[in-house]
C-alpha positions in Angstrom: -7.9 -27.8 -9.8 -4.7 -26.6 -8.4 -3.2 -25.7 -11.1 -5.6 -23.9 -12.7 -6.3 -21.7 -9.8 -2.0 -21.3 -9.6 -1.9 -20.5 -13.2 -5.0 -17.5 -12.7 -3.1 -16.3 -10.2 -0.2 -16.0 -11.5 -1.6 -14.2 -15.0 -3.1 -11.3 -12.3 -0.6 -11.3 -10.8 1.5 -10.4 -14.0 -1.0 -8.3 -15.8 -1.0 -6.0 -12.4 2.1 -6.2 -12.5 2.3 -4.6 -15.8 -0.2 -2.0 -15.5 1.8 -1.3 -12.7 4.9 -0.5 -14.8 3.0 1.0 -17.5 1.5 3.7 -14.7 5.2 4.4 -13.3 6.4 5.0 -16.8 3.8 7.4 -17.2 4.3 9.1 -14.6 7.5 9.4 -15.0 7.5 11.2 -18.7 4.9 13.7 -17.3 7.9 14.5 -15.2 11.1 14.2 -17.1 11.8 17.0 -20.0 10.1 19.5 -21.8 6.1 19.7 -21.6 5.5 19.1 -25.4 2.9 16.8 -24.9 0.9 19.7 -22.9 -2.3 21.3 -25.0 -1.0 25.4 -24.8 2.3 26.1 -23.5 2.7 28.8 -21.0 3.4 31.9 -23.5 0.2 31.0 -24.2 -0.9 31.6 -20.9 0.8 35.3 -20.4 -0.8 36.6 -23.9 -4.1 36.1 -22.8 
């Protein structure tokens, strides 16, 4: 019984770590480099 609980906690911890790394990676990508992923560029906003 204790083995099952330990394994379940380990699985949940692994999933939490995985999503934390994924979130931080997306935040890093959003802050770095060009904003090629944006829908509108700054030039388009200035022309309007």
